[in-house]
N, C-alpha and C positions, 0 to 999 in steps of 0.2 A: 760397409756402407749402408744398405738397405734397412739393419738395425739402428743405427744413428737416423736414417728418415723417419722410422717409426718412432722412436724416442722424441724427436723434434716436433711430430703429429702430436701425440700425448701430450706435449706441454703447451702448445700453440692451443689444444684442445681447454686445459685445465686452465689456461690463463682466459681464454674468452669464457667461461663459466663463472670464473672469478669477479671478471668485468662484470656480468651480467647480474651476478647476485648483489654487486657494489650499486649498478644501476637501480637495483628495485630499492635498496637501501637508502638511495641518494634522492628518492622522487621528492619531487616538493609538494606543498599542499594542496596547490591546485591540481598536480598529476594525482595525487592518491584520492582526493573528492573525484576526479574524473573517472577513474578506472573503480570506484564503489559504484558511482551512476551508472558506468556499463554493465557492472554484474547485476544491478538492483534491475535495469531494461529488460534484460532478460525474462522476468515474469510477468509483462507483458502481455494480455490478452489470454491468459493460460486460466483454465477452469479448474479451480481446486475446492477441497471439502471445507465447506463453513457454515454454521447454522446463522440464516438471519431471516428477522421478521419484517416481513415486507408489507407494509399499514395501506390499507386501502378503505376507503368511504362507502357504505352500502347504507345510503340515507337511511334514518338520520345517526344509524348509529356507526362506530370506527371499528373494523376489522384488521384483523394479521393472516398474512399467508406466510408460513415457514417455506422460506428456501433453503436447500441444502446444499446449492452450487452457486459459488461467485466466482467473479472475473476480476484481476487486479488491472483498475484501469491507471492508475497513477505510483507510482514507486521514485521514489528521487531526494535526493538530499543537494543542498545549496551553500555556497558559501555567503554570508551575509556581507555587510560592508562594514560590522563593527568585530569580525570576528567568528560569531558563532555560526554554528551548523545549524540549518532547517529542515526537520525530513517531513516529509507529505507521502501519504499515501489516501487512494481511493478504491474502494472497492465495489463492486455491483454485479447484480442479476442478468444483468444483460449487456451486449456488447453494444447495440444500439444505444442512441440516448431516449431520455425519458419518453421526450415527445414522439418516439420513431417505434416505439415499443407500444405493441397491442394489448400484450397481456399486464399483470403485475410488474412494476420494476422499484428495483430498491436500492440504493447505494450509501456510503457512509464514507464521510474524509475526515481525516484525522491528521493534525500539524503540533510539531514539537522542536520546541528553539533550544538548544544545548551547546555549553563549551566544551568541546573532548576531554579538557582537562577533569573535569567533573566524572567523567565515565570511571566506574570501579571494577567492571567487569563484563565480558564480552563472550559470550556464548549461545553454540545451538541449542534448539529447543526440541525435544523428541515429539513427533506428529507422526500420522497415520497415511500423511496422504504422501505418495511418490512422487507429485511433481513440484510442489513447493513448498520449501523448507521454513522455518523459522529462527530468526536470531534474534537473542533478549540482551539490551543493554542495559546496564544497571547504573545509575548516578548517587552521588550523595545527595541525602534527602535535602528536597525541595531545592535543586538547582536547575533543575529543568522546568521550561517553561510551555506548557499545554494551552492549545488551541480547546474550544468545545469541538466535541463533534458534531458533525453535520450531516444530517440525512437528507435525502431525495427522495421524493415517492411517488409512484404512479396513483393519484386519485381516482377511484371507480366509485361514480355518483349513478344511480338509478331514481330519476322523479317520474312518477305516475301523474295522469291527470285524466279525468274524464271529458271525451270527447263523444258530441252529439251523434247517433246514427241515423236513424229514423224513429217516425211515429207507429206504434202498433195499431193494432185494430181498433182497440178502445181510444185512441190518442191520445195515450202515453207518451211521452218521450224517452227514446234507448238510447242509453250513453256504454262507451265500451269503452276499456283502461288501456292510457296510449303512455306507454313505458319510453320514455327518452334517456338513453346512458350516455354519459358523456366522461371524457379520461381528460385530466389536466395534471401536471405537475406541481408541486410545492417545495420550493427552495428554502422555505425560512425555517424550518424546524428543525432546532439544537436542544441535544441532550443538556439538561439543568445542571448537571455536574461537568466541570471540568476535570480534566481525567489528571492521574500522577501516579509518578514512579517508573517502572520500566517501560523501554520502548523497545517493542515488538517488528522487524523487519522482515518483510519477506524475501526471501531468495531463490534461485531456481535450483532446486534438491536434484534434478535427474542428470547434474554433473555432479557425483558424491565428492569432487573436490572444492566446490565453491564456497562452502561453507566455512572449510579451514581458510581459502583466500582471502574472504572477507574478514574473519578475524585477524589474520595476518594485517590487513591493509589497515582495519579501526585500529589494530596496536601501533602501527606505524604513522596513523593520524595522532593519535594520545600522544607518543613519542617527540611528534613534532611541534604540537603545541606547547607540550611542558618544555623542551628545549628552547622554545621560543619565551615563554613566561620567566624561566630561570636559567639561563642558560649556563651557568655556575653551578648548579644542583646534580645531585648524583644520579 
């Protein structure tokens, strides 16, 4: 009798595992996108290694400051009304906004629209950062639609003017230099070239399974789109 109970327990366990696997395979397009977004959200506000030139103005010339660490401010995908997918990310040198940052601030925003049918490969990229990993998505040539990279900078401007102080013993006016430092942000700068080719998506690498999970999720999304496009195809 005990042996029958044990066998019944294992049978029920195997059934539940099988049903769970079927549930994952039957995820809808929206559910799969929501799952991918959930994994991408794990990267937000995490500092990672990234070389970035923060531009600032030291009147009258423009200079740059090398930033070695950046934060992920935005990392998401969304389903568009025409069925395409848009991925957006933004990395920044600080978690505070541009106007709140007292020192140099720089950020970059990227956006690309694509049809998952045109994805030819999804794979992880080898990186040295232990926290943030990179997933590379390759498309059929010229099928992805990139927006221009948008850059935001903290602008540092020093202006010097002569200010009257006093008259010296001989009656000559004495002046001193007054320096006025201002900080402002500039949203209007974009790269002159529109990016093309592979899409790199950041993921939370501290969980060693995340890369594999995202590859499976994107593969499932591709299958859903292909089945929708040609339900009788192979």
